[in-house]
N, C-alpha and C positions, 0 to 999 in steps of 0.2 A: 322607924321612921315612916311616917304616915306618905303614903303614895298618892299623888294628886293626878286626877284625870281632866283633861281638858275635851269636853263633847263640843265640838265646835258645829254652830246650828248656822243656818242661810233662810231667808225666803223659801218656803216650800218644804224644808225639811220637818220631817212628820215623827221619825223615832229616836228621838233625842232624850227624849223623858225616859223611854224603855231602856236604852242604853245607858243612861246615868245612873239607874236603878239596878242596872247588872253590874257596875263597876263597886257600885255601893254594897251590894251583896257581895262583891269579891273582895272587900276590904278596904278598898280606895274611897278617896273623898273627890266625888265628881263634881265638876262645875259647869253647866252648860252656860257656852260662851258664844254670843253671835259674832260672826265674822266682822263686822264692823269694827267691834272693840278691837279685834285684832289688826285688822287695818289703820286703825288709828293709834293704836299702841302694840306694836309687835313685841316689845318686850314683855308682855304680859305671860307669854308661853315660857319664860325663863322660870316660872312657878310652877309648873309642871313637868311631871316625867312621861307621860302617856298623853298623847293626841290621837283623838277619835274623830272620823269623818262619819257620822251615824247615816241610815239609810232615809229615802224619802223623795222628794222631787224638787231638788235646788233650783230655785229660779225657773220653777215649771218645766225643768227638761226643756228648756227652748233651746233651740238651733240642735242641741244632741243631749243626752243624758249625762249630768255632769260637765257639760262643757263649759258653761260659763264659769262657776265657780273654779275651776279647774285652770282657765285664764286667770282670774284672780290670784290665784295662787302663785302661777308662772310668773305674772308681770310684778306684782307687789309684795310677795311674800317668799319667795324663793330662796334668798340669803337666810332668811329668819328659820325656814325649815331645814335648809342644810346645816345650820348651826345646832338646830334641835337634834338632828340625828347623830351628828359628829360628837355631841356630847353622851352619846350612848344611851338614848331614849327611844322610846317604841312609838311609833304610828299605827294605827289600824284604820282600813277603810272598809267599811260594810254595805254592802249594795251599792247603792248611790255614791256611799263615799269611796268604794274601790273605783268606781266610774270617775270620779273625780281625780282620784290619783293618779290612774293611769291617762288621764286625757290631759292634766296638767303639764306633763313632761319634765318634771321636776324630782322625784323621787323614784316611780317605779321605771323599769326597763326602758332606755331611751339610747339609742346610737350617739356617736358624738357631733353628727350631722345633723341631730335635733328630731330624726325621723321615728316613730315609734317601732319599737319592736314587736308591738301587739296591740290590739285595740278590743273593746267590747263594744257588739253592734247588736242588731235586731234578732230577736229568737227566731229560729226557723219557722216558728208557727205565725209569726208576723203579728203576734198579739202580746198584750200582758199576760203573764202565767204568775197564777199564785197557788202553791201546794209545797206538800213536805218532799224531802228528798234524802236518799241515804247517800253518805259522804265517807271516804276513805282519806286519812292524812298519808300524803305519798312521799313525803320526806321530812326529815328532821331538822332541818335549815332553821326554821322559825320558832323562837321561843314560844308564840301564841298556841301552838300546838303540843309543846311539850307533853309527853306521856299520853297521847290521844291516839288512838289508832281508827275508831270510827265515830262516826254521830249521825244522828238525824234531826236535821233542821229544816225549817221552812224558807222558801225562797219565794219573792213576790217581784218581778221586775219583766221589764219589755225587751229591754237591751243588755242582756246578759251574757252572749255567746261569745266566748273567748276565740278570737282569731289573732294567731301570730303573723308575723310580717311574710315568712316564708318557713319552708320546711326547716333551714337550717338554722334559724331562729329558734323554732320548737325544739330542734337536739340540742342547742346551746343552752336554752333554761332548763331544759332536764337535766343535762348533764352537772350544771350548776347546783342542782337542788332547788331551785325557785318555784317548781311547779309543785305548791305545797299542799293543795287540797284538789280532789278531784272526784266527780259524780262517780257512785259504784252501781253494780247490779243492771247496767242500760239504763241507770235512773237519772239520764242526762235530760233536763228540761228545757234546753234552749239550743241544742245542736253544737255545743262548744266542742271546738277541737280537742283531741285527745281527753274528753271529759274535764277539762280544766275547771275547775269551781274558785281556785285562790291562787295567787301568785304575790311572791316576796321579792326585795330586793337582793343584792349581793350578800347583804349583811344578815337577812333573815328578820331584820327589825322593823323595817318597814313592809306591810302586809295588806292584801286587799282580798275580799272573799264576797262572792256574790249571796250567798245563803245568809241570813240573820240570825245570829247565837244569843241575841237579845231577846229573841222571842220563844226561846225554849230554856229557862232559866228555873221555872217552877213547875214540878211534875204535873199540875193540874193545866199546863199548856199543850202538853201532848194531846194529841188528837184522839188517842186510845185509852187515857188515864181512867176512864171510868171501868174498862174492860180489860185491863191488864195491871199486874203489879209494876209499878215505876220507882226508881231509884228516888233518892230524897231529893236530889237536884235535878235538873234538866242538861242535856248535854251540852247548851253554849255555854253554861256557866264557867265551865272550865277554861273555856278561852279568856274570860276576865281575870280569872284565879291566876293563871298563868302569867299573864300580864304583870299582876301586883305582884307575884312571886319571883320575877324576873329579876326584881331590885332587891330582894332579900337578903 
């Protein structure tokens, strides 16, 4: 079975080509699809098993990072996205894609009164941060991280600080295994509460993360590739391979 991945792009998205390449390397057939096409014909998504919202600055991150595209998903594609996940398919949000998912109020944790259980806000530094970080998989709930313990990936964001609504929310998310990815070894680049770098829904099939796995697919993308012996593939490739294998 050929697994098809829809890489959803919008004005300002700038990681869609790299993300499509990562899915191709993992054995999927990716298509870069503009959000306007999906808004015009939501049935397009029926042809795909994986939906990915890649990184970048959708709509220039006006108002707040991911807010505008998140509102489009909420007001025009909510039913379509719920059908997508109800069919057992996967949704991945990377960096700006994570911001879009969590601010859409459609798929990632929201209470019945539509109040957000968590948000992504400005880094403690108050500025854009671009560097590599050490990560650990903190839960086995999401298939995207199956068999992965640790990763070394780049981050590049200004609004990546995970903040839960309150302490009880954090405890509930952790008890349900939804805090799937954390910064390790005090390598927290944004001040995220509990070092959270990735979050999933209660099924594990909808997942968002701030680091960029698509930027560590090949060993030559590692910052020390000329000084150390590298594995045949970068750490990020496994995330995309897991998505494809989920349907095998």
